[in-house]
Backbone as ProteinMPNN parsed JSONL, in Angstrom:
{"seq_chain_A": "MNDDTPNQPRGEQIQQAEREAARQRILAQAEADRVPAEETTRAVPDRRWRRGRQ", "coords_chain_A": {"N_chain_A": [[79.7, 117.881, 86.86], [81.123, 117.374, 83.991], [83.617, 116.613, 81.658], [82.811, 116.217, 79.1], [80.676, 117.784, 78.457], [78.358, 118.926, 76.187], [77.312, 121.532, 75.816], [79.158, 123.297, 76.736], [81.375, 125.867, 75.991], [84.034, 125.598, 73.569], [86.495, 126.902, 74.108], [86.424, 127.135, 76.894], [86.517, 124.46, 77.552], [89.095, 123.832, 76.721], [90.602, 125.486, 78.426], [89.902, 124.342, 80.881], [91.037, 121.808, 80.579], [93.73, 122.545, 80.409], [94.1, 123.622, 82.96], [93.724, 121.332, 84.51], [95.876, 119.784, 83.615], [98.003, 121.371, 84.521], [97.534, 121.188, 87.245], [98.022, 118.459, 87.651], [100.765, 118.395, 87.027], [101.79, 119.972, 89.116], [101.077, 118.414, 91.334], [102.597, 116.115, 90.776], [105.187, 117.172, 90.947], [105.205, 117.95, 93.629], [104.993, 115.47, 94.86], [107.403, 114.358, 94.058], [109.171, 115.981, 95.456], [108.576, 115.403, 98.035], [109.268, 114.561, 101.413], [109.656, 111.642, 103.146], [107.832, 110.8, 106.133], [109.185, 109.201, 107.93], [111.806, 109.965, 107.614], [111.825, 112.56, 108.526], [111.399, 112.382, 111.209], [113.464, 111.026, 112.317], [116.164, 110.994, 114.533], [119.061, 112.868, 114.213], [122.353, 113.26, 115.002], [123.73, 116.42, 115.706], [126.624, 117.855, 115.342], [127.827, 120.162, 114.658], [128.072, 122.477, 116.214], [130.192, 121.973, 117.847], [132.534, 122.281, 116.433], [134.023, 124.725, 116.503], [135.026, 124.696, 119.037], [137.008, 122.891, 119.462]], "CA_chain_A": [[80.75, 118.462, 86.051], [81.664, 116.373, 83.094], [84.416, 117.236, 80.605], [82.173, 115.977, 77.809], [79.447, 118.571, 78.367], [78.294, 119.478, 74.835], [76.936, 122.935, 75.774], [80.264, 124.09, 77.267], [82.17, 126.383, 74.863], [85.312, 124.913, 73.313], [87.554, 127.621, 74.811], [86.359, 126.759, 78.308], [86.985, 123.072, 77.654], [90.554, 123.865, 76.596], [91.123, 126.048, 79.671], [89.727, 123.347, 81.929], [92.035, 120.771, 80.34], [95.031, 123.114, 80.773], [94.149, 123.715, 84.428], [93.898, 119.978, 85.034], [97.247, 119.378, 83.316], [98.861, 122.109, 85.44], [97.313, 120.587, 88.565], [98.736, 117.178, 87.677], [102.204, 118.684, 87.087], [102.087, 120.441, 90.469], [101.005, 117.253, 92.226], [103.741, 115.249, 90.497], [106.374, 117.826, 91.497], [105.105, 117.872, 95.089], [105.296, 114.088, 95.246], [108.843, 114.157, 93.863], [109.877, 116.745, 96.489], [108.097, 114.991, 99.355], [110.193, 113.873, 102.31], [108.874, 110.691, 103.948], [107.744, 111.131, 107.552], [110.212, 108.452, 108.656], [113.065, 110.71, 107.55], [111.723, 113.82, 109.263], [111.313, 112.122, 112.639], [114.67, 110.328, 112.755], [117.113, 111.87, 115.218], [120.384, 112.901, 113.617], [123.201, 114.088, 115.867], [124.242, 117.631, 115.085], [127.857, 118.169, 116.061], [128.432, 121.353, 114.068], [128.337, 123.474, 117.246], [131.451, 121.635, 118.522], [133.684, 122.502, 115.551], [134.816, 125.869, 116.932], [135.502, 124.529, 120.414], [138.039, 121.852, 119.544]], "C_chain_A": [[81.41, 117.376, 85.212], [82.413, 117.076, 81.983], [83.751, 117.131, 79.24], [80.888, 116.775, 77.64], [79.38, 119.248, 77.002], [77.984, 120.98, 74.805], [78.005, 123.837, 76.384], [81.111, 124.565, 76.079], [83.542, 125.721, 74.777], [86.464, 125.583, 74.062], [87.589, 127.265, 76.285], [86.826, 125.329, 78.511], [88.507, 123.025, 77.602], [91.173, 124.405, 77.88], [91.015, 125.055, 80.813], [90.771, 122.235, 81.791], [93.43, 121.281, 80.722], [95.173, 123.23, 82.284], [94.386, 122.348, 85.046], [95.322, 119.484, 84.782], [98.225, 120.079, 84.259], [98.751, 121.528, 86.841], [98.076, 119.277, 88.692], [100.251, 117.388, 87.749], [102.61, 119.125, 88.487], [102.07, 119.279, 91.457], [102.191, 116.313, 92.02], [105.024, 115.849, 91.077], [106.371, 117.75, 93.025], [105.443, 116.47, 95.578], [106.793, 113.811, 95.103], [109.647, 114.849, 94.962], [109.541, 116.291, 97.906], [109.18, 114.263, 100.133], [109.36, 112.93, 103.174], [108.922, 111.043, 105.436], [108.82, 110.402, 108.358], [111.525, 109.231, 108.69], [112.997, 112.003, 108.352], [111.709, 113.599, 110.762], [112.554, 111.414, 113.182], [115.637, 111.331, 113.38], [118.482, 111.744, 114.565], [121.25, 113.788, 114.489], [123.766, 115.271, 115.085], [125.45, 118.096, 115.879], [128.527, 119.428, 115.517], [128.82, 122.372, 115.129], [129.666, 123.208, 117.965], [132.677, 122.009, 117.696], [134.589, 123.634, 116.049], [135.44, 125.696, 118.301], [136.613, 123.51, 120.538], [139.414, 122.43, 119.412]], "O_chain_A": [[82.176, 116.56, 85.725], [81.905, 118.042, 81.414], [84.093, 117.879, 78.323], [80.087, 116.465, 76.758], [80.247, 120.06, 76.678], [78.364, 121.649, 73.844], [77.774, 125.037, 76.533], [81.521, 123.752, 75.251], [84.128, 125.338, 75.79], [87.327, 124.889, 74.599], [88.664, 127.111, 76.864], [87.456, 125.014, 79.52], [89.137, 122.274, 78.346], [92.157, 123.854, 78.373], [91.934, 124.937, 81.624], [91.324, 121.778, 82.791], [94.225, 120.535, 81.295], [96.244, 122.966, 82.83], [95.159, 122.216, 85.995], [95.911, 118.834, 85.645], [99.17, 119.458, 84.745], [99.752, 121.391, 87.544], [98.702, 119.014, 89.719], [100.946, 116.65, 88.448], [103.651, 118.706, 88.994], [102.947, 119.173, 92.314], [102.729, 115.774, 92.987], [105.852, 115.128, 91.633], [107.41, 117.514, 93.641], [106.107, 116.31, 96.602], [107.381, 113.111, 95.928], [110.701, 114.351, 95.357], [110.158, 116.749, 98.868], [109.917, 113.449, 99.577], [108.446, 113.379, 103.866], [109.939, 111.527, 105.933], [109.309, 110.929, 109.358], [112.267, 109.167, 109.67], [114.029, 112.491, 108.813], [111.979, 114.529, 111.522], [112.672, 111.225, 114.393], [115.892, 112.393, 112.813], [118.996, 110.639, 114.389], [120.92, 114.955, 114.699], [124.219, 115.128, 113.95], [125.31, 118.665, 116.961], [129.666, 119.729, 115.874], [129.816, 123.074, 114.957], [130.208, 124.101, 118.616], [133.779, 122.045, 118.243], [135.812, 123.497, 116.013], [136.304, 126.484, 118.686], [137.115, 123.29, 121.64], [140.4, 121.695, 119.459]]}, "name": "protein", "num_of_chains": 1, "seq": "MNDDTPNQPRGEQIQQAEREAARQRILAQAEADRVPAEETTRAVPDRRWRRGRQ"}
């Protein structure tokens, strides 16, 4: 599968390029939203349950 295939119709080449661009945008957004594993495994005390009992 090569993007430079001469016998591939121009419309299909454009669609393939648009799909790849969309894929790259999705991957970039996912990377921006990613939470590092170190942050998900760190214990954080949750004292909210004590607020009503004080």
